[in-house]
PDBQT receptor file of N, H, CA, C and O in Angstrom, charges set to zero:
ATOM      1  N   PHE A   1       0.647  -5.472  -4.487  1.00  0.00    +0.000 N 
ATOM      2  CA  PHE A   1      -0.436  -4.144  -5.756  1.00  0.00    +0.000 C 
ATOM      3  C   PHE A   1       0.948  -3.564  -5.690  1.00  0.00    +0.000 C 
ATOM      4  O   PHE A   1       1.639  -3.164  -4.753  1.00  0.00    +0.000 OA
ATOM      5  N   ASP A   2       1.222  -3.689  -7.652  1.00  0.00    +0.000 N 
ATOM      6  H   ASP A   2       0.660  -4.014  -8.414  1.00  0.00    +0.000 HD
ATOM      7  CA  ASP A   2       2.754  -2.356  -7.495  1.00  0.00    +0.000 C 
ATOM      8  C   ASP A   2       2.155  -1.875  -8.075  1.00  0.00    +0.000 C 
ATOM      9  O   ASP A   2       1.339  -2.195  -8.939  1.00  0.00    +0.000 OA
ATOM     10  N   CYS A   3       2.860  -0.034  -7.206  1.00  0.00    +0.000 N 
ATOM     11  H   CYS A   3       3.523   0.226  -6.503  1.00  0.00    +0.000 HD
ATOM     12  CA  CYS A   3       2.656   1.142  -7.706  1.00  0.00    +0.000 C 
ATOM     13  C   CYS A   3       4.314   1.347  -7.893  1.00  0.00    +0.000 C 
ATOM     14  O   CYS A   3       4.945   1.833  -6.954  1.00  0.00    +0.000 OA
ATOM     15  N   GLN A   4       4.956   0.986  -9.056  1.00  0.00    +0.000 N 
ATOM     16  H   GLN A   4       4.443   0.592  -9.819  1.00  0.00    +0.000 HD
ATOM     17  CA  GLN A   4       6.324   1.409  -9.991  1.00  0.00    +0.000 C 
ATOM     18  C   GLN A   4       5.650   2.332 -10.285  1.00  0.00    +0.000 C 
ATOM     19  O   GLN A   4       6.098   3.189  -9.523  1.00  0.00    +0.000 OA
ATOM     20  N   ALA A   5       4.835   2.827 -10.881  1.00  0.00    +0.000 N 
ATOM     21  H   ALA A   5       4.471   2.131 -11.499  1.00  0.00    +0.000 HD
ATOM     22  CA  ALA A   5       4.772   3.744 -12.642  1.00  0.00    +0.000 C 
ATOM     23  C   ALA A   5       3.644   4.646 -10.740  1.00  0.00    +0.000 C 
ATOM     24  O   ALA A   5       3.997   5.825 -10.724  1.00  0.00    +0.000 OA
ATOM     25  N   PHE A   6       3.337   4.567 -10.358  1.00  0.00    +0.000 N 
ATOM     26  H   PHE A   6       3.050   3.609 -10.370  1.00  0.00    +0.000 HD
ATOM     27  CA  PHE A   6       2.969   5.474  -9.668  1.00  0.00    +0.000 C 
ATOM     28  C   PHE A   6       3.267   6.416  -8.159  1.00  0.00    +0.000 C 
ATOM     29  O   PHE A   6       3.453   6.006  -7.014  1.00  0.00    +0.000 OA
ATOM     30  N   ASN A   7       3.237   7.388  -8.539  1.00  0.00    +0.000 N 
ATOM     31  H   ASN A   7       3.086   7.721  -9.470  1.00  0.00    +0.000 HD
ATOM     32  CA  ASN A   7       4.349   8.364  -7.226  1.00  0.00    +0.000 C 
ATOM     33  C   ASN A   7       2.764   9.552  -7.082  1.00  0.00    +0.000 C 
ATOM     34  O   ASN A   7       2.313  10.316  -7.935  1.00  0.00    +0.000 OA
ATOM     35  N   PRO A   8       2.295   9.286  -5.745  1.00  0.00    +0.000 N 
ATOM     36  CA  PRO A   8       1.913   8.634  -5.139  1.00  0.00    +0.000 C 
ATOM     37  C   PRO A   8       1.247   8.032  -5.476  1.00  0.00    +0.000 C 
ATOM     38  O   PRO A   8       0.559   8.004  -6.496  1.00  0.00    +0.000 OA
ATOM     39  N   CYS A   9       1.456   6.819  -3.790  1.00  0.00    +0.000 N 
ATOM     40  H   CYS A   9       2.015   6.841  -2.962  1.00  0.00    +0.000 HD
ATOM     41  CA  CYS A   9       0.562   5.481  -5.289  1.00  0.00    +0.000 C 
ATOM     42  C   CYS A   9      -0.503   5.135  -4.258  1.00  0.00    +0.000 C 
ATOM     43  O   CYS A   9      -0.267   5.046  -3.053  1.00  0.00    +0.000 OA
ATOM     44  N   ASN A  10      -1.832   4.924  -4.889  1.00  0.00    +0.000 N 
ATOM     45  H   ASN A  10      -2.024   4.996  -5.868  1.00  0.00    +0.000 HD
ATOM     46  CA  ASN A  10      -3.619   4.892  -4.392  1.00  0.00    +0.000 C 
ATOM     47  C   ASN A  10      -3.961   3.001  -4.474  1.00  0.00    +0.000 C 
ATOM     48  O   ASN A  10      -4.675   2.403  -5.279  1.00  0.00    +0.000 OA
ATOM     49  N   VAL A  11      -3.393   2.616  -3.670  1.00  0.00    +0.000 N 
ATOM     50  H   VAL A  11      -2.813   3.101  -3.015  1.00  0.00    +0.000 HD
ATOM     51  CA  VAL A  11      -4.269   1.866  -3.660  1.00  0.00    +0.000 C 
ATOM     52  C   VAL A  11      -5.739   1.143  -3.553  1.00  0.00    +0.000 C 
ATOM     53  O   VAL A  11      -5.824   0.554  -2.476  1.00  0.00    +0.000 OA
ATOM     54  N   THR A  12      -6.729   1.037  -4.227  1.00  0.00    +0.000 N 
ATOM     55  H   THR A  12      -6.660   1.516  -5.102  1.00  0.00    +0.000 HD
ATOM     56  CA  THR A  12      -8.172   0.920  -4.185  1.00  0.00    +0.000 C 
ATOM     57  C   THR A  12      -8.443  -0.403  -3.920  1.00  0.00    +0.000 C 
ATOM     58  O   THR A  12      -7.690  -1.342  -3.661  1.00  0.00    +0.000 OA
ATOM     59  N   GLY A  13      -9.386  -0.343  -4.005  1.00  0.00    +0.000 N 
ATOM     60  H   GLY A  13      -9.998   0.420  -4.215  1.00  0.00    +0.000 HD
ATOM     61  CA  GLY A  13     -10.362  -1.690  -4.514  1.00  0.00    +0.000 C 
ATOM     62  C   GLY A  13     -10.343  -2.489  -2.914  1.00  0.00    +0.000 C 
ATOM     63  O   GLY A  13     -10.430  -3.696  -2.693  1.00  0.00    +0.000 OA
ATOM     64  N   LEU A  14     -10.193  -1.312  -1.884  1.00  0.00    +0.000 N 
ATOM     65  H   LEU A  14     -10.123  -0.331  -2.064  1.00  0.00    +0.000 HD
ATOM     66  CA  LEU A  14     -10.333  -2.600  -0.888  1.00  0.00    +0.000 C 
ATOM     67  C   LEU A  14     -12.049  -2.126   0.350  1.00  0.00    +0.000 C 
ATOM     68  O   LEU A  14     -12.866  -1.212   0.465  1.00  0.00    +0.000 OA
ATOM     69  N   LEU A  15     -11.824  -3.080   0.801  1.00  0.00    +0.000 N 
ATOM     70  H   LEU A  15     -11.161  -3.822   0.707  1.00  0.00    +0.000 HD
ATOM     71  CA  LEU A  15     -13.143  -3.626   1.393  1.00  0.00    +0.000 C 
ATOM     72  C   LEU A  15     -13.306  -2.713   2.628  1.00  0.00    +0.000 C 
ATOM     73  O   LEU A  15     -12.297  -2.305   3.203  1.00  0.00    +0.000 OA
ATOM     74  N   GLN A  16     -14.604  -2.360   3.076  1.00  0.00    +0.000 N 
ATOM     75  H   GLN A  16     -15.424  -2.691   2.609  1.00  0.00    +0.000 HD
ATOM     76  CA  GLN A  16     -14.673  -1.203   4.542  1.00  0.00    +0.000 C 
ATOM     77  C   GLN A  16     -13.970  -2.568   5.494  1.00  0.00    +0.000 C 
ATOM     78  O   GLN A  16     -13.407  -3.615   5.173  1.00  0.00    +0.000 OA
ATOM     79  N   GLN A  17     -14.157  -2.246   6.152  1.00  0.00    +0.000 N 
ATOM     80  H   GLN A  17     -14.614  -1.396   6.413  1.00  0.00    +0.000 HD
ATOM     81  CA  GLN A  17     -13.740  -2.342   8.151  1.00  0.00    +0.000 C 
ATOM     82  C   GLN A  17     -12.716  -3.349   8.148  1.00  0.00    +0.000 C 
ATOM     83  O   GLN A  17     -12.602  -4.078   9.134  1.00  0.00    +0.000 OA
ATOM     84  N   THR A  18     -11.482  -3.554   6.532  1.00  0.00    +0.000 N 
ATOM     85  H   THR A  18     -11.574  -2.962   5.731  1.00  0.00    +0.000 HD
ATOM     86  CA  THR A  18     -11.528  -4.413   6.610  1.00  0.00    +0.000 C 
ATOM     87  C   THR A  18      -9.404  -4.283   7.011  1.00  0.00    +0.000 C 
ATOM     88  O   THR A  18      -8.814  -3.402   6.385  1.00  0.00    +0.000 OA
ATOM     89  N   PHE A  19      -8.629  -5.099   7.910  1.00  0.00    +0.000 N 
ATOM     90  H   PHE A  19      -9.108  -5.815   8.419  1.00  0.00    +0.000 HD
ATOM     91  CA  PHE A  19      -7.611  -5.116   8.523  1.00  0.00    +0.000 C 
ATOM     92  C   PHE A  19      -6.246  -5.051   6.865  1.00  0.00    +0.000 C 
ATOM     93  O   PHE A  19      -6.416  -6.167   6.374  1.00  0.00    +0.000 OA
ATOM     94  N   TYR A  20      -5.905  -4.821   6.585  1.00  0.00    +0.000 N 
ATOM     95  H   TYR A  20      -5.767  -3.914   6.984  1.00  0.00    +0.000 HD
ATOM     96  CA  TYR A  20      -4.716  -4.856   5.519  1.00  0.00    +0.000 C 
ATOM     97  C   TYR A  20      -2.717  -5.085   5.610  1.00  0.00    +0.000 C 
ATOM     98  O   TYR A  20      -1.737  -4.379   5.373  1.00  0.00    +0.000 OA
ATOM     99  N   THR A  21      -2.863  -5.884   5.884  1.00  0.00    +0.000 N 
ATOM    100  H   THR A  21      -3.659  -6.458   6.076  1.00  0.00    +0.000 HD
ATOM    101  CA  THR A  21      -0.705  -5.093   6.190  1.00  0.00    +0.000 C 
ATOM    102  C   THR A  21       0.079  -4.649   4.546  1.00  0.00    +0.000 C 
ATOM    103  O   THR A  21      -0.440  -4.971   3.477  1.00  0.00    +0.000 OA
ATOM    104  N   PHE A  22       1.201  -3.982   4.640  1.00  0.00    +0.000 N 
ATOM    105  H   PHE A  22       1.623  -3.720   5.509  1.00  0.00    +0.000 HD
ATOM    106  CA  PHE A  22       1.574  -2.991   3.568  1.00  0.00    +0.000 C 
ATOM    107  C   PHE A  22       2.826  -3.516   4.179  1.00  0.00    +0.000 C 
ATOM    108  O   PHE A  22       3.027  -3.919   5.324  1.00  0.00    +0.000 OA
ATOM    109  N   ARG A  23       3.782  -3.401   2.947  1.00  0.00    +0.000 N 
ATOM    110  H   ARG A  23       3.619  -3.074   2.016  1.00  0.00    +0.000 HD
ATOM    111  CA  ARG A  23       5.541  -3.642   3.098  1.00  0.00    +0.000 C 
ATOM    112  C   ARG A  23       5.478  -2.791   1.616  1.00  0.00    +0.000 C 
ATOM    113  O   ARG A  23       4.691  -2.802   0.670  1.00  0.00    +0.000 OA
ATOM    114  N   VAL A  24       7.114  -1.824   2.022  1.00  0.00    +0.000 N 
ATOM    115  H   VAL A  24       7.754  -1.815   2.791  1.00  0.00    +0.000 HD
ATOM    116  CA  VAL A  24       7.424  -0.665   0.848  1.00  0.00    +0.000 C 
ATOM    117  C   VAL A  24       8.169  -1.514   0.700  1.00  0.00    +0.000 C 
ATOM    118  O   VAL A  24       8.273  -2.423   1.523  1.00  0.00    +0.000 OA
ATOM    119  N   ARG A  25       8.764  -1.453  -0.207  1.00  0.00    +0.000 N 
ATOM    120  H   ARG A  25       8.679  -0.714  -0.875  1.00  0.00    +0.000 HD
ATOM    121  CA  ARG A  25      10.375  -1.495  -1.675  1.00  0.00    +0.000 C 
ATOM    122  C   ARG A  25      10.508  -0.742  -2.872  1.00  0.00    +0.000 C 
ATOM    123  O   ARG A  25       9.891  -0.598  -3.927  1.00  0.00    +0.000 OA
ATOM    124  N   ALA A  26      11.852  -0.182  -2.156  1.00  0.00    +0.000 N 
ATOM    125  H   ALA A  26      12.353  -0.299  -1.299  1.00  0.00    +0.000 HD
ATOM    126  CA  ALA A  26      12.707   0.598  -3.470  1.00  0.00    +0.000 C 
ATOM    127  C   ALA A  26      13.279   0.271  -5.380  1.00  0.00    +0.000 C 
ATOM    128  O   ALA A  26      14.353   0.504  -5.933  1.00  0.00    +0.000 OA
ATOM    129  N   TYR A  27      12.513  -0.092  -5.689  1.00  0.00    +0.000 N 
ATOM    130  H   TYR A  27      11.641  -0.282  -5.239  1.00  0.00    +0.000 HD
ATOM    131  CA  TYR A  27      13.861   0.395  -7.368  1.00  0.00    +0.000 C 
ATOM    132  C   TYR A  27      13.605   1.516  -7.589  1.00  0.00    +0.000 C 
ATOM    133  O   TYR A  27      12.630   2.262  -7.677  1.00  0.00    +0.000 OA
ATOM    134  N   ASN A  28      15.563   1.531  -7.737  1.00  0.00    +0.000 N 
ATOM    135  H   ASN A  28      16.355   0.925  -7.666  1.00  0.00    +0.000 HD
ATOM    136  CA  ASN A  28      15.950   2.094  -8.400  1.00  0.00    +0.000 C 
ATOM    137  C   ASN A  28      17.968   2.032  -9.982  1.00  0.00    +0.000 C 
ATOM    138  O   ASN A  28      18.083   1.293 -10.960  1.00  0.00    +0.000 OA
ATOM    139  N   GLU A  29      18.452   2.531  -9.741  1.00  0.00    +0.000 N 
ATOM    140  H   GLU A  29      18.359   3.131  -8.947  1.00  0.00    +0.000 HD
ATOM    141  CA  GLU A  29      19.247   2.151 -11.288  1.00  0.00    +0.000 C 
ATOM    142  C   GLU A  29      19.836   1.454 -10.090  1.00  0.00    +0.000 C 
ATOM    143  O   GLU A  29      19.748   0.278 -10.445  1.00  0.00    +0.000 OA
ATOM    144  N   GLY A  30      20.205   1.447  -9.281  1.00  0.00    +0.000 N 
ATOM    145  H   GLY A  30      20.276   2.402  -8.992  1.00  0.00    +0.000 HD
ATOM    146  CA  GLY A  30      21.138   0.064  -7.717  1.00  0.00    +0.000 C 
ATOM    147  C   GLY A  30      20.972  -0.788  -7.615  1.00  0.00    +0.000 C 
ATOM    148  O   GLY A  30      21.884  -1.599  -7.451  1.00  0.00    +0.000 OA
ATOM    149  N   GLY A  31      20.293  -0.967  -7.634  1.00  0.00    +0.000 N 
ATOM    150  H   GLY A  31      19.553  -0.309  -7.767  1.00  0.00    +0.000 HD
ATOM    151  CA  GLY A  31      18.854  -1.809  -7.167  1.00  0.00    +0.000 C 
ATOM    152  C   GLY A  31      18.208  -1.561  -6.858  1.00  0.00    +0.000 C 
ATOM    153  O   GLY A  31      17.649  -0.485  -7.070  1.00  0.00    +0.000 OA
ATOM    154  N   GLU A  32      17.736  -2.829  -5.826  1.00  0.00    +0.000 N 
ATOM    155  H   GLU A  32      18.191  -3.703  -5.654  1.00  0.00    +0.000 HD
ATOM    156  CA  GLU A  32      16.331  -2.739  -4.939  1.00  0.00    +0.000 C 
ATOM    157  C   GLU A  32      16.555  -3.540  -3.487  1.00  0.00    +0.000 C 
ATOM    158  O   GLU A  32      16.879  -4.644  -3.048  1.00  0.00    +0.000 OA
ATOM    159  N   SER A  33      16.030  -1.792  -2.922  1.00  0.00    +0.000 N 
ATOM    160  H   SER A  33      15.767  -0.895  -3.279  1.00  0.00    +0.000 HD
ATOM    161  CA  SER A  33      15.743  -2.196  -1.428  1.00  0.00    +0.000 C 
ATOM    162  C   SER A  33      15.473  -3.688  -0.488  1.00  0.00    +0.000 C 
ATOM    163  O   SER A  33      15.122  -4.757  -0.989  1.00  0.00    +0.000 OA
ATOM    164  N   PRO A  34      15.695  -3.481   0.758  1.00  0.00    +0.000 N 
ATOM    165  CA  PRO A  34      14.769  -4.821   1.020  1.00  0.00    +0.000 C 
ATOM    166  C   PRO A  34      13.667  -4.034   1.414  1.00  0.00    +0.000 C 
ATOM    167  O   PRO A  34      13.591  -2.806   1.402  1.00  0.00    +0.000 OA
ATOM    168  N   GLY A  35      12.652  -5.021   1.835  1.00  0.00    +0.000 N 
ATOM    169  H   GLY A  35      12.713  -6.019   1.845  1.00  0.00    +0.000 HD
ATOM    170  CA  GLY A  35      11.341  -4.554   2.133  1.00  0.00    +0.000 C 
ATOM    171  C   GLY A  35      11.045  -3.728   2.925  1.00  0.00    +0.000 C 
ATOM    172  O   GLY A  35      12.020  -3.807   3.673  1.00  0.00    +0.000 OA
ATOM    173  N   SER A  36      10.439  -2.997   3.328  1.00  0.00    +0.000 N 
ATOM    174  H   SER A  36       9.647  -2.933   2.721  1.00  0.00    +0.000 HD
ATOM    175  CA  SER A  36      10.293  -2.403   5.160  1.00  0.00    +0.000 C 
ATOM    176  C   SER A  36       9.425  -3.372   5.326  1.00  0.00    +0.000 C 
ATOM    177  O   SER A  36       8.953  -4.156   4.502  1.00  0.00    +0.000 OA
ATOM    178  N   HIS A  37       9.117  -3.175   7.315  1.00  0.00    +0.000 N 
ATOM    179  H   HIS A  37       9.500  -2.539   7.984  1.00  0.00    +0.000 HD
ATOM    180  CA  HIS A  37       9.274  -3.592   8.342  1.00  0.00    +0.000 C 
ATOM    181  C   HIS A  37       7.405  -3.476   7.735  1.00  0.00    +0.000 C 
ATOM    182  O   HIS A  37       7.135  -2.689   6.828  1.00  0.00    +0.000 OA
ATOM    183  N   ASN A  38       6.561  -4.143   8.227  1.00  0.00    +0.000 N 
ATOM    184  H   ASN A  38       6.780  -4.783   8.965  1.00  0.00    +0.000 HD
ATOM    185  CA  ASN A  38       5.097  -4.739   7.874  1.00  0.00    +0.000 C 
ATOM    186  C   ASN A  38       4.557  -3.406   8.595  1.00  0.00    +0.000 C 
ATOM    187  O   ASN A  38       5.096  -3.008   9.627  1.00  0.00    +0.000 OA
ATOM    188  N   VAL A  39       3.203  -2.570   7.866  1.00  0.00    +0.000 N 
ATOM    189  H   VAL A  39       2.766  -2.894   7.027  1.00  0.00    +0.000 HD
ATOM    190  CA  VAL A  39       2.603  -1.869   8.733  1.00  0.00    +0.000 C 
ATOM    191  C   VAL A  39       1.357  -2.776   8.056  1.00  0.00    +0.000 C 
ATOM    192  O   VAL A  39       1.218  -3.393   7.000  1.00  0.00    +0.000 OA
ATOM    193  N   THR A  40       0.316  -2.456   9.543  1.00  0.00    +0.000 N 
ATOM    194  H   THR A  40       0.429  -1.955  10.402  1.00  0.00    +0.000 HD
ATOM    195  CA  THR A  40      -0.719  -2.614   9.440  1.00  0.00    +0.000 C 
ATOM    196  C   THR A  40      -2.123  -1.650   9.715  1.00  0.00    +0.000 C 
ATOM    197  O   THR A  40      -2.324  -1.286  10.873  1.00  0.00    +0.000 OA
ATOM    198  N   ALA A  41      -3.140  -1.220   8.579  1.00  0.00    +0.000 N 
ATOM    199  H   ALA A  41      -2.977  -1.515   7.637  1.00  0.00    +0.000 HD
ATOM    200  CA  ALA A  41      -4.196  -0.418   8.382  1.00  0.00    +0.000 C 
ATOM    201  C   ALA A  41      -5.387  -1.600   8.749  1.00  0.00    +0.000 C 
ATOM    202  O   ALA A  41      -5.387  -2.831   8.734  1.00  0.00    +0.000 OA
ATOM    203  N   ARG A  42      -6.672  -0.265   9.177  1.00  0.00    +0.000 N 
ATOM    204  H   ARG A  42      -6.671   0.735   9.190  1.00  0.00    +0.000 HD
ATOM    205  CA  ARG A  42      -7.583  -1.163   8.738  1.00  0.00    +0.000 C 
ATOM    206  C   ARG A  42      -9.046   0.496   8.024  1.00  0.00    +0.000 C 
ATOM    207  O   ARG A  42      -9.147   1.715   8.160  1.00  0.00    +0.000 OA
ATOM    208  N   THR A  43      -9.623  -0.366   7.487  1.00  0.00    +0.000 N 
ATOM    209  H   THR A  43      -9.541  -1.357   7.377  1.00  0.00    +0.000 HD
ATOM    210  CA  THR A  43     -10.258   0.679   6.232  1.00  0.00    +0.000 C 
ATOM    211  C   THR A  43     -11.460   1.000   7.723  1.00  0.00    +0.000 C 
ATOM    212  O   THR A  43     -11.596   0.666   8.900  1.00  0.00    +0.000 OA
ATOM    213  N   ARG A  44     -12.106   1.844   6.696  1.00  0.00    +0.000 N 
ATOM    214  H   ARG A  44     -11.995   2.116   5.740  1.00  0.00    +0.000 HD
ATOM    215  CA  ARG A  44     -13.228   2.762   7.495  1.00  0.00    +0.000 C 
ATOM    216  C   ARG A  44     -14.362   2.324   6.863  1.00  0.00    +0.000 C 
ATOM    217  O   ARG A  44     -14.592   1.615   5.883  1.00  0.00    +0.000 OA
ATOM    218  N   VAL A  45     -15.011   2.922   7.669  1.00  0.00    +0.000 N 
ATOM    219  H   VAL A  45     -14.824   3.497   8.465  1.00  0.00    +0.000 HD
ATOM    220  CA  VAL A  45     -16.543   2.462   6.855  1.00  0.00    +0.000 C 
ATOM    221  C   VAL A  45     -17.378   3.950   6.011  1.00  0.00    +0.000 C 
ATOM    222  O   VAL A  45     -17.681   4.943   6.672  1.00  0.00    +0.000 OA
ATOM    223  N   ASP A  46     -17.569   3.881   4.946  1.00  0.00    +0.000 N 
ATOM    224  H   ASP A  46     -17.324   3.074   4.409  1.00  0.00    +0.000 HD
ATOM    225  CA  ASP A  46     -17.758   4.983   4.177  1.00  0.00    +0.000 C 
ATOM    226  C   ASP A  46     -19.118   5.005   4.788  1.00  0.00    +0.000 C 
ATOM    227  O   ASP A  46     -19.795   3.978   4.846  1.00  0.00    +0.000 OA
ATOM    228  N   LEU A  47     -19.610   6.367   5.331  1.00  0.00    +0.000 N 
ATOM    229  H   LEU A  47     -19.060   7.201   5.284  1.00  0.00    +0.000 HD
ATOM    230  CA  LEU A  47     -20.678   6.929   5.931  1.00  0.00    +0.000 C 
ATOM    231  C   LEU A  47     -21.588   7.780   4.582  1.00  0.00    +0.000 C 
ATOM    232  O   LEU A  47     -22.778   8.087   4.515  1.00  0.00    +0.000 OA
ATOM    233  N   SER A  48     -20.067   8.050   3.272  1.00  0.00    +0.000 N 
ATOM    234  H   SER A  48     -19.100   7.800   3.326  1.00  0.00    +0.000 HD
ATOM    235  CA  SER A  48     -21.159   8.400   2.013  1.00  0.00    +0.000 C 
ATOM    236  C   SER A  48     -22.080   8.058   1.441  1.00  0.00    +0.000 C 
ATOM    237  O   SER A  48     -22.632   8.606   0.487  1.00  0.00    +0.000 OA
ATOM    238  N   LYS A  49     -22.333   7.132   1.962  1.00  0.00    +0.000 N 
ATOM    239  H   LYS A  49     -21.885   6.687   2.737  1.00  0.00    +0.000 HD
ATOM    240  CA  LYS A  49     -22.991   5.706   1.038  1.00  0.00    +0.000 C 
ATOM    241  C   LYS A  49     -24.740   5.012   1.704  1.00  0.00    +0.000 C 
ATOM    242  O   LYS A  49     -25.273   4.050   1.151  1.00  0.00    +0.000 OA
TER     243      LYS A  49
């Protein structure tokens, strides 16, 4: 998922009760940073439906 043009970045289209792993990397005129450590998160159930 590419969020270069968005700050903050919203990741959409995720499934309920699913684990996702994210890494963050910065880009600027100085170049590209190494990726962050992996972070895993689990989505919740949407009770509004």
